[in-house]
C-alpha positions as CSV (number, residue, x, y, z in Angstrom):
1,M,-2.0,-9.6,15.4
2,E,-0.3,-7.1,17.7
3,A,-1.1,-3.6,17.0
4,G,1.7,-1.9,14.9
5,S,3.6,-4.8,14.5
6,S,4.2,-4.3,10.8
7,S,5.3,-0.6,11.1
8,G,8.9,0.7,10.0
9,G,9.8,-2.5,8.0
10,S,9.4,-4.2,4.7
11,S,6.2,-6.4,3.9
12,A,5.9,-10.1,5.3
13,G,7.0,-11.5,1.9
14,G,10.5,-10.0,1.9
15,V,12.4,-10.0,-1.2
16,V,11.0,-11.9,-4.1
17,S,13.4,-14.8,-5.1
18,D,15.2,-14.6,-8.4
19,Q,13.0,-17.7,-9.8
20,G,9.9,-16.0,-8.8
21,R,11.1,-12.6,-10.4
22,E,11.9,-14.4,-13.6
23,E,8.4,-15.9,-13.7
24,K,6.7,-12.4,-13.2
25,Q,8.7,-10.9,-15.8
26,K,7.8,-13.8,-18.2
27,E,4.2,-12.9,-17.7
28,M,4.5,-9.3,-18.0
29,R,6.2,-9.8,-21.1
30,E,3.8,-12.3,-22.4
31,K,0.9,-9.4,-21.5
32,L,3.1,-6.4,-23.3
33,S,3.1,-8.6,-26.5
34,E,-0.8,-8.1,-26.6
35,V,-0.4,-4.4,-26.4
36,C,-1.5,-2.8,-30.0
37,G,-2.4,0.8,-29.1
38,V,-3.6,3.2,-26.4
39,G,-7.1,3.0,-25.2
40,E,-9.1,3.4,-22.0
41,E,-8.1,1.7,-18.9
42,E,-9.9,-1.9,-18.4
43,E,-11.3,-2.3,-15.0
44,E,-9.8,-4.7,-13.0
45,E,-11.8,-7.7,-11.8
46,D,-13.5,-7.7,-8.3
47,D,-11.1,-8.7,-5.5
48,D,-12.4,-11.9,-3.9
49,D,-11.8,-12.8,0.0
50,K,-9.1,-15.0,-0.8
51,S,-7.1,-12.6,-3.0
52,N,-7.1,-10.1,-0.2
53,G,-5.9,-12.5,2.6
54,I,-9.5,-12.7,4.1
55,A,-11.0,-16.1,5.1
56,S,-14.2,-16.7,3.3
57,G,-17.1,-15.7,5.6
58,F,-14.9,-13.8,8.0
59,V,-17.1,-11.2,9.5
60,P,-15.0,-8.4,11.5
61,G,-16.2,-7.8,14.9
62,P,-18.0,-4.4,16.4
63,L,-15.9,-1.3,16.4
64,V,-15.2,0.0,20.0
65,S,-13.6,3.3,20.3
66,L,-10.3,3.9,21.9
67,K,-11.9,6.0,24.5
68,E,-14.0,2.8,25.5
69,Q,-11.2,0.4,25.3
70,I,-9.3,2.5,27.6
71,D,-12.2,3.2,30.1
72,K,-13.2,-0.4,30.6
73,D,-10.3,-0.6,33.0
74,K,-10.3,2.9,34.2
75,D,-9.9,1.9,38.0
76,D,-7.1,-0.2,37.2
77,E,-4.1,2.4,36.6
78,S,-1.5,-0.1,35.8
79,L,-3.6,-1.6,33.4
80,R,-4.8,1.8,32.0
81,K,-1.5,3.0,31.7
82,W,-0.4,-0.5,29.8
83,K,-3.4,0.1,27.2
84,E,-2.4,3.4,26.4
85,K,1.2,2.7,25.7
86,L,0.1,-0.5,23.7
87,L,-2.4,1.4,21.7
88,G,-0.2,4.4,21.2
89,C,-3.5,6.9,21.6
90,L,-3.0,10.6,22.3
91,E,-5.3,12.7,24.7
92,N,-6.7,14.8,21.8
93,D,-7.7,11.6,19.9
94,L,-9.8,10.2,22.5
95,N,-12.8,11.8,21.3
96,G,-15.2,8.4,20.9
97,Q,-14.7,8.4,17.1
98,M,-15.4,5.1,16.0
99,E,-14.2,4.9,12.6
100,P,-10.3,4.5,12.1
101,E,-8.5,7.0,9.5
102,V,-5.3,6.3,7.6
103,K,-3.8,9.4,6.7
104,F,-1.0,9.2,4.1
105,H,1.5,11.5,4.2
106,S,4.1,10.6,1.3
107,I,5.1,8.0,-1.5
108,G,8.7,7.4,-2.1
109,I,10.5,5.3,-4.6
110,I,13.6,3.3,-3.9
111,S,16.1,2.2,-6.9
112,D,19.5,1.5,-6.9
113,D,19.3,3.5,-10.5
114,F,18.9,6.8,-8.3
115,E,18.5,8.3,-4.8
116,E,15.3,7.9,-3.1
117,I,12.9,10.1,-5.0
118,S,9.4,11.0,-2.2
119,T,6.6,12.6,-3.4
120,P,4.1,14.3,-0.9
121,L,0.3,13.3,-0.6
122,P,-2.2,14.0,-1.8
123,V,-0.9,14.8,-5.3
124,D,-2.3,18.2,-6.7
125,E,-4.8,17.5,-9.3
126,N,-2.8,19.3,-11.9
127,Q,0.3,17.0,-11.3
128,I,-1.6,13.7,-11.5
129,D,-1.0,13.4,-15.2
130,R,2.6,13.8,-14.5
131,V,5.3,11.1,-14.5
132,L,6.0,10.2,-11.2
133,F,9.2,8.4,-11.5
134,T,11.3,7.1,-14.4
135,L,13.1,3.6,-14.3
136,K,15.3,1.6,-16.3
137,E,14.1,-1.9,-17.8
138,G,15.0,-5.1,-15.7
139,S,15.8,-2.7,-12.6
140,R,14.6,-3.3,-9.1
141,Y,12.5,-0.6,-7.2
142,Q,10.1,-0.7,-4.3
143,L,7.5,1.7,-3.3
144,K,7.9,3.3,0.4
145,L,4.9,4.6,2.3
146,T,4.7,7.4,5.3
147,F,1.4,7.2,7.0
148,S,-0.7,7.9,10.6
149,V,-3.4,6.1,11.9
150,L,-6.0,8.7,13.6
151,H,-9.0,7.8,16.1
152,N,-9.1,4.1,16.4
153,I,-7.1,0.9,15.7
154,V,-7.0,0.1,11.8
155,S,-7.2,-3.6,11.4
156,G,-5.6,-5.9,8.6
157,L,-4.4,-3.0,6.2
158,T,-4.1,-4.4,2.7
159,Y,-2.8,-3.0,-0.4
160,S,-3.3,-3.4,-3.9
161,N,-1.1,-2.0,-7.0
162,T,-2.6,-2.2,-10.6
163,V,-0.8,-1.4,-13.5
164,W,-1.7,-0.6,-17.5
165,K,0.0,-0.1,-20.6
166,G,-1.6,1.1,-23.6
167,G,-5.3,0.3,-21.9
168,L,-4.4,-3.1,-21.3
169,Q,-3.7,-4.5,-17.6
170,V,-0.1,-5.9,-17.2
171,D,0.5,-6.6,-13.6
172,Q,-1.0,-6.4,-10.2
173,S,0.3,-7.2,-6.9
174,K,-1.2,-7.5,-3.4
175,G,-0.2,-7.7,0.1
176,M,-0.6,-7.0,3.8
177,L,0.7,-4.1,5.8
178,G,-0.7,-5.1,9.2
179,T,-2.8,-3.9,12.0
180,F,-1.7,-0.2,13.5
181,A,-2.9,1.8,16.1
182,P,-2.8,5.6,16.5
183,N,0.6,6.8,17.1
184,K,2.4,10.1,17.8
185,E,5.1,9.1,15.0
186,P,3.9,8.4,11.5
187,Y,4.6,4.8,10.3
188,V,7.1,4.2,7.5
189,H,6.3,0.8,5.2
190,T,8.0,-0.4,2.4
191,L,6.4,-2.7,-0.2
192,E,7.8,-6.0,-1.5
193,E,10.7,-5.6,-4.3
194,E,9.5,-5.3,-7.9
195,T,11.3,-5.5,-11.1
196,T,10.7,-3.8,-14.3
197,P,10.0,-5.6,-17.4
198,S,12.9,-5.7,-20.3
199,G,12.5,-5.3,-24.1
200,L,11.4,-2.9,-26.5
201,L,7.6,-3.6,-25.8
202,A,8.4,-3.0,-22.1
203,R,9.5,0.5,-22.7
204,G,7.0,3.5,-22.6
205,I,4.4,5.1,-20.0
206,Y,2.6,3.2,-17.6
207,S,-0.6,4.0,-15.4
208,A,-1.1,2.7,-12.3
209,K,-3.8,2.6,-9.3
210,L,-2.8,2.0,-5.6
211,K,-5.5,1.0,-3.4
212,F,-5.6,0.5,0.7
213,E,-8.4,-0.9,2.5
214,D,-8.9,-2.6,5.7
215,D,-10.6,-5.7,7.1
216,D,-14.0,-3.9,7.0
217,R,-13.2,-2.8,3.2
218,R,-13.0,0.8,4.1
219,S,-11.1,2.6,1.2
220,H,-8.5,4.7,3.0
221,M,-6.5,6.0,-0.2
222,E,-6.6,5.4,-3.9
223,L,-3.8,7.0,-5.9
224,Q,-3.7,7.1,-9.6
225,Y,0.0,7.7,-10.9
226,T,2.0,7.4,-14.1
227,F,5.5,5.9,-14.5
228,E,8.0,5.4,-17.3
229,I,10.3,2.7,-18.3
230,K,13.6,3.5,-20.6
231,K,16.0,1.6,-22.2
232,G,18.9,0.4,-19.8
233,S,22.1,1.6,-20.0
């Protein structure tokens, strides 16, 4: 996959079809009907290789620093310049560091119900338990992320978003963001569109955990947040 090819756009899945959205809402309604009280969040099952979009038995190649990748062709000026442009590297990032770093700057919520809401990351500890956003039942929304990549190419960046209500896991979505190189400008990526469930049982406070990992199973961020679903007008 070409470095940075997934930046600045929606995820590959695009907008969920009406049929798929209805099936997902039905599944969430069934799970919500099982909620009988507030309890501790259940641990989600371990992600297997297939659920993360990684082929079984896949072994990532050895890491090579950006400096090494460019220095391989240091005598070929045209090829070196092409690599620098492709990799988007900065002079002050050619320090030989092997491990890529993904730094998340903000998370936003896009919905027809209101103007875009953006929250800087990381979230202050005293604000972790506050409601990050409020949505109406049956409304469509998308999460929007702004992040930078440092030191090296991050390959196969994936996300998982797990949602609980009353201690019961009611939803989990996963997807691939792509492969990204260090770049002067931050990347902006919008996750797949979701639809909130409807009905009396759907209203209330939800807790969620958003996780990001790469091909090497490095964890680049875990964000715990809370949101609320209210009665539609």
